[in-house]
C-alpha positions as CSV (number, residue, x, y, z in Angstrom):
1,M,22.4,-32.0,38.4
2,R,22.9,-28.9,40.7
3,E,25.1,-31.2,42.7
4,H,26.8,-32.4,39.7
5,I,27.9,-28.9,38.8
6,H,29.2,-28.1,42.4
7,Q,31.2,-31.2,42.5
8,L,32.9,-30.0,39.2
9,M,33.5,-26.3,40.3
10,N,35.1,-27.8,43.3
11,S,37.4,-30.1,41.4
12,L,38.9,-27.1,39.3
13,P,41.7,-24.9,40.9
14,R,40.7,-21.7,42.6
15,S,42.0,-19.5,39.8
16,W,40.3,-21.3,37.2
17,R,36.7,-21.2,39.1
18,A,36.9,-17.4,39.0
19,A,37.6,-17.5,35.5
20,T,35.1,-19.9,34.9
21,I,32.4,-17.9,36.8
22,G,33.4,-15.0,35.2
23,G,33.1,-16.4,31.6
24,L,29.6,-18.1,32.4
25,C,28.3,-14.6,33.6
26,A,29.6,-12.9,30.4
27,L,27.9,-15.3,28.3
28,A,24.9,-15.3,30.0
29,L,24.8,-11.2,30.1
30,A,25.6,-11.4,26.4
31,T,22.9,-13.7,25.5
32,A,20.5,-11.6,27.4
33,L,21.6,-8.4,25.7
34,V,20.9,-10.0,22.0
35,G,17.6,-11.3,23.2
36,C,16.5,-7.8,24.2
37,G,17.2,-6.1,21.0
38,G,21.1,-5.6,21.3
39,T,23.2,-5.2,18.1
40,T,22.6,-7.8,15.6
41,S,23.6,-8.3,11.8
42,A,20.3,-8.8,10.3
43,T,19.0,-6.6,7.6
44,T,15.4,-5.2,7.3
45,P,14.0,-6.0,3.7
46,T,13.4,-3.4,1.3
47,P,9.8,-3.4,0.0
48,T,9.3,-3.6,-3.8
49,T,6.8,-2.2,-5.9
50,A,4.6,-4.9,-8.0
51,P,5.0,-4.4,-11.5
52,A,2.3,-2.8,-13.6
53,A,-0.3,-4.8,-15.0
54,A,-0.3,-5.4,-18.9
55,T,-3.1,-3.1,-18.8
56,S,-2.1,-0.3,-17.3
57,T,-0.4,2.7,-19.0
58,T,1.8,5.2,-17.7
59,A,0.8,8.6,-18.0
60,P,1.7,12.2,-16.7
61,A,0.2,13.2,-13.5
62,A,-3.6,14.3,-14.0
63,T,-5.1,17.5,-13.5
64,A,-8.4,17.4,-11.4
65,T,-11.0,18.9,-13.5
66,T,-14.5,20.5,-12.4
67,G,-17.5,21.9,-14.1
68,S,-19.0,20.7,-17.5
69,Q,-16.8,19.4,-20.4
70,Q,-17.5,19.8,-23.7
71,G,-16.8,15.7,-25.3
72,G,-13.1,15.6,-25.2
73,G,-11.9,14.2,-21.8
74,S,-11.9,15.1,-18.1
75,A,-9.5,14.0,-15.2
76,V,-9.8,12.1,-12.1
77,S,-6.6,11.7,-10.1
78,I,-6.1,8.8,-7.1
79,V,-4.3,10.9,-4.5
80,S,-3.4,8.6,-1.5
81,F,-6.7,7.2,-0.5
82,A,-9.2,9.6,-2.5
83,F,-10.4,10.3,-5.7
84,S,-9.7,14.1,-7.1
85,P,-12.2,15.7,-7.6
86,A,-15.1,13.3,-5.3
87,T,-17.3,14.9,-7.7
88,L,-17.0,15.3,-11.5
89,T,-19.3,17.0,-13.8
90,V,-19.0,16.2,-17.5
91,K,-21.5,16.3,-20.8
92,V,-22.5,13.1,-22.2
93,G,-19.7,11.9,-25.0
94,T,-17.0,13.2,-22.1
95,T,-14.0,10.3,-21.9
96,V,-12.9,10.5,-18.1
97,T,-9.5,9.4,-17.4
98,W,-8.5,8.2,-14.0
99,T,-4.8,8.1,-13.2
100,N,-3.2,6.6,-10.1
101,T,-0.7,8.9,-8.7
102,A,-0.8,7.0,-5.3
103,S,2.0,4.7,-4.7
104,I,-0.2,1.5,-4.2
105,A,-2.8,-0.1,-6.4
106,H,-6.5,1.1,-6.6
107,T,-9.4,0.8,-9.1
108,S,-12.3,2.5,-10.4
109,T,-15.4,0.5,-10.4
110,S,-19.0,1.6,-10.5
111,D,-21.4,0.9,-7.4
112,S,-23.8,-2.2,-7.9
113,G,-27.1,-1.1,-9.5
114,S,-25.7,1.6,-11.6
115,A,-27.2,2.3,-15.1
116,V,-24.0,2.5,-16.7
117,S,-20.9,0.1,-15.1
118,W,-17.3,0.1,-15.6
119,D,-14.2,-1.8,-13.7
120,S,-10.6,-0.5,-14.3
121,S,-9.3,-3.7,-12.7
122,T,-5.9,-3.1,-10.7
123,M,-4.5,0.2,-11.6
124,N,-0.9,0.2,-10.3
125,P,1.0,3.3,-9.5
126,N,0.6,5.7,-12.9
127,G,-1.5,3.4,-14.3
128,T,-4.4,4.8,-16.0
129,F,-8.2,3.9,-17.0
130,K,-10.6,5.6,-19.5
131,F,-14.3,5.3,-19.7
132,T,-16.6,7.2,-22.2
133,F,-20.1,8.4,-20.4
134,S,-22.6,8.1,-23.3
135,K,-25.9,8.5,-21.0
136,A,-27.1,11.3,-18.8
137,G,-27.2,10.4,-15.0
138,T,-25.5,10.3,-11.7
139,Y,-22.8,7.6,-11.4
140,T,-21.3,7.1,-7.9
141,Y,-18.4,4.4,-7.9
142,H,-15.5,3.3,-5.2
143,C,-12.2,1.4,-5.2
144,A,-13.0,-2.4,-5.2
145,I,-9.5,-2.7,-3.2
146,H,-10.3,0.1,-0.5
147,P,-14.2,0.6,-0.6
148,S,-14.1,3.5,1.7
149,M,-12.9,5.4,-1.5
150,Q,-15.9,6.8,-3.2
151,A,-16.8,9.4,-5.7
152,K,-19.1,10.4,-8.3
153,I,-19.3,11.7,-12.1
154,I,-22.5,13.5,-12.8
155,V,-23.2,13.5,-16.8
156,T,-25.6,15.8,-18.2
157,A,-27.1,16.3,-21.7
């Protein structure tokens, strides 16, 4: 093949040879630049957020509460990859509301073997979940999507 190209080039007039060689060099250079990250017209897709699950509700950002609560309610915020507060103490009969203030989905799921169990299912951003604690005890929980996220609720009589 090399010999065939050499014969073809020799059959061209001298001025055409220079133009052909220059054109091939320019083509090779352009191909190399595009392959090495030169300018392209491709666009980067924009990520989108999944729609909220049917069971999620939108609520204003919750204020983390610590200390004892008298009935009523108390709040846990999910911020980035943490529950805030990490430990919440409430009275029996208190309804705790978890609000996902993060930009990704999370859950509030009781640890296995707990005397009281709950699972929020997936809470999309701004989603909430409520659970009423009717029995005194210490209850540890986690995010089923991100198991390193752990916290606890202490329920007093």
